[in-house]
Structure formats: C-alpha cells, structure tokens
N, C-alpha and C positions, 0 to 999 in steps of 0.2 A: 504494500500500500504506500510505503514511503516513496519508493521509486516512481510509482504512478502519480502521486500528488505533487511531488517535486518537479517532475517532467511536465505535467500539465501546467503548473505554475510558471515554469520557464517559457512554455509555449504562449500562455496567456499574456505574460509580460513582454513578449516579443524578443526574448533572448534565444529562442530556438524555433525552428520551422515546424509546422504541423506534421508534415510527412516524416522527417527524420525522428522527431520526438514521439509521434504515435507508433511508428514501427519499432522504435527502441523499446517502448513499454510493452508492446505486443510480444516481441521475441523474448524479452527479459522474462515475462510471465510464463511463456511456454517453456523456456529453459528451466525455470524453477520447478514447474509442474513435472517436467520430464525427469528432473533430478530426484524428485520425491518418488516417482513411479520406479525409477531405476533402483533407488535405495530399497524400496519395498520388495523388488524382485531380486535383490542382491546382485545387481549388475554393476561392476566397478567402472569408474570413469577413467579415461586416459588423460583427459584434461577438462577443466571446468572454467567457464568464463562468467564472472560476475563483476562487470566493470563499473558498478555504481560509485565506488570510491574514487576511481579515476575520473569519472564524469563530474562528480562533485568537486574534486580537486582542480578540475579544469576551469571552473566558474571564475575564481579570482584571477587566474592566469589570462583567461579570455577577456575579462573586464579591464585589466590593467595593461596587458602587454600585446596580445594578439586579437584585436577586435574582429568579430565575424568568423571566428574559427569554431564556434559551437556546433554548427550543422555538420561540417566535415568530421568532427570528432564523433558526433552521434551516428553518422553514417558508417564510420569505421567500426564502432562497437556493435551497431545493428548488423553489419555483415558478419562479424565474428559470432554473434548470438544466433544468426540464421544458420550458419554452418554447424554450430553446436546443436541446434535444434534438429537438423537433418540427421546428423550422426547419432543423436540420442534416439530419434525415432527408429532408425535402422536397427540399433541394438535392442530396443524394446520389441520390435517386430520379430527379430530373430529368436528372442526368448519365448515368444508366444507360439 
C-alpha cells in the first residue's frame, strides 16, 4: 500500500508520469503476489527485485540534481519488475 500511495502521490503532484508510475505499481504488486505464491509453494528465487528504496532515494536526487529523471528511473524499474514477473510466472506454472 505504501508503494501505491506514494507513487500515486508522485503522479498527482506531477513528479512522475501516469504511465510509468501506474505500470510500476502494477508490476510491483504482481511481483509481491508472485513472491508470496512462490514462498507458499517452496519455490526458491534466483533473484528478487524490490526497488522501492531506490525509487524513494531517487526523489531528492531528482529534485536537487537531475530534474526530469523520475520517469526514466521508473521505466527502468518497471522493466526489471516485468521481467521478474514473467520469470516468476514461469516457475509457478512449472510447479503446477
């Protein structure tokens, strides 16, 4: 919920675009859900992406040093989350 509310706040305040922010929240939620399912099925992870701390740490950097870099950072992490979602789905599908 924290990731969702903070990202929606960034979008509403104009610090992030609707598409990168919305897709970031969507894929973040899917990765967390898949992580819980994999844990219940005892399927180990090779790697796990939870970039919320990096996204939050980027806020002051973006405001003070590199204006306009929020959306590319969100797109980068959305891409990583999308890849992790696909690999998580494949592993869950193999187990069933």
